[in-house]
C-alpha positions in Angstrom: 114.0 107.6 88.8 116.8 105.2 89.5 117.1 106.2 93.2 113.3 106.1 93.6 113.1 102.6 92.1 116.1 101.4 94.1 114.4 102.7 97.3 111.2 101.0 96.3 113.0 97.7 95.8 114.7 98.1 99.2 111.5 98.8 101.0 109.7 95.9 99.2 112.6 93.6 100.3 112.4 94.8 103.9 108.6 94.6 104.2 108.3 91.3 102.4 111.1 89.7 104.6 109.7 91.1 107.9 105.9 90.7 107.4 105.6 87.8 105.0 108.7 85.7 104.4 110.0 85.3 108.0 106.6 84.6 109.6 105.6 82.1 106.9 109.0 80.3 107.1 109.5 80.2 110.8 106.5 81.2 113.0 104.8 78.2 114.8 101.2 77.7 114.0 100.4 78.6 117.6 101.8 82.1 117.0 99.5 82.7 114.2 96.6 81.7 116.4 97.8 84.1 119.2 97.7 87.0 116.6 94.1 86.2 115.8 94.9 84.4 112.4 93.6 80.8 112.0 96.5 78.4 112.1 97.4 77.4 108.5 97.2 73.6 108.0 99.0 71.9 106.7 102.0 74.0 107.6 104.1 72.8 104.6 102.1 75.0 102.3 102.7 78.0 104.5 106.5 77.2 104.5 106.4 76.9 100.7 104.7 80.2 100.5 107.5 81.7 102.6 110.0 80.2 100.1 108.2 81.8 97.2 108.4 85.1 99.1 112.1 84.5 99.6 112.5 84.0 95.8 110.8 87.3 95.2 113.3 89.0 97.6 116.1 87.5 95.5 114.4 88.9 92.4 114.1 92.4 93.9 117.7 92.2 95.0 118.6 91.4 91.4 116.8 94.6 90.4 118.9 96.6 92.7 122.2 95.0 91.4 120.9 95.8 87.8 120.4 99.4 88.8 123.8 99.6 90.5 125.4 98.3 87.4 123.5 100.6 85.0 121.6 97.8 83.6 117.8 97.8 82.8 115.7 96.3 85.9 112.7 95.7 83.7 112.7 91.9 84.7 112.4 92.9 88.4 109.7 95.5 87.7 107.6 93.0 85.7 108.1 90.4 88.5 106.9 93.0 91.0 104.0 94.0 88.9 102.7 90.4 88.6 103.4 89.6 92.2 101.9 92.9 93.8 99.2 93.4 91.2 97.8 89.8 91.5 98.2 89.9 95.3 96.2 93.2 95.4 93.4 91.6 93.5 93.4 88.5 95.8 93.5 90.6 98.9 90.7 92.8 97.6 88.4 89.9 96.7 88.9 88.1 100.0 88.5 91.4 101.9 85.3 92.2 100.1 84.0 88.6 100.5 84.7 88.7 104.3 87.5 86.2 103.9 89.1 87.4 107.2 86.1 88.8 108.9 86.3 86.2 111.7 89.9 87.2 112.5 91.1 89.5 115.3 90.8 93.3 114.6 94.6 93.4 114.4 94.8 90.7 111.9 92.2 92.3 109.8 93.9 95.6 109.8 97.2 93.7 108.8 95.4 92.2 105.8 94.0 95.5 104.7 97.3 97.2 105.1 99.0 94.4 103.0 96.3 95.2 100.4 96.9 98.9 100.3 100.8 98.4 100.3 100.6 96.0 97.5 98.5 98.4 95.5 100.7 101.3 96.1 103.7 99.3 95.1 101.9 98.2 91.9 101.2 101.8 90.9 104.8 102.8 91.5 106.1 99.9 89.4 103.7 100.8 86.6 105.3 104.3 86.6 108.8 102.9 86.7 108.0 100.3 83.9 107.0 103.1 81.5 110.5 104.7 81.9 112.5 101.5 81.8 110.5 100.0 79.0 111.2 103.1 76.9 114.9 102.9 77.6 114.9 99.2 76.8 113.4 99.9 73.4 116.1 102.5 72.6 119.0 100.1 73.2 
C-alpha cells in the first residue's frame, strides 16, 4: 500500500502543479480567455487560489516524506480527502447547474476531467485511510 499511496501523492503533486497551481499563479487573464475560460476578476483571488494549491502540494510532499521515513501519513490523507472530496462536490454541483456551459468545449472537458480526477483520488484516499487509520490505532 505504501508504494501505491506514494505514487498517488506524486501524481497528485504533478497534476496539481501543472493543471492548477502554475496556471492560477502565473497565467495572464488573457490566456484564460484564449482557452475559452472567462477571465477571472479580480486576479488577486485567482493568485491566492494558486497559493492554496501550492500549500496542498507541500502537504502531499509531507505525506511522501512521512512514508519514506516509515511514519504514518494520515495527516496528508485527511488533507487530500477534504480537498479532493469537497472539490468533487463543487465541480459536480457547478457542472450539473451549467456553471461552465458557456465556456469552450475544451474548457468544459477540462472541468469534467478535473471532477473525475478529484473523485477517483478521493476514492483511493478513502481506501488508504482505512489502512493507515488502523495502523495509527495500534501504535
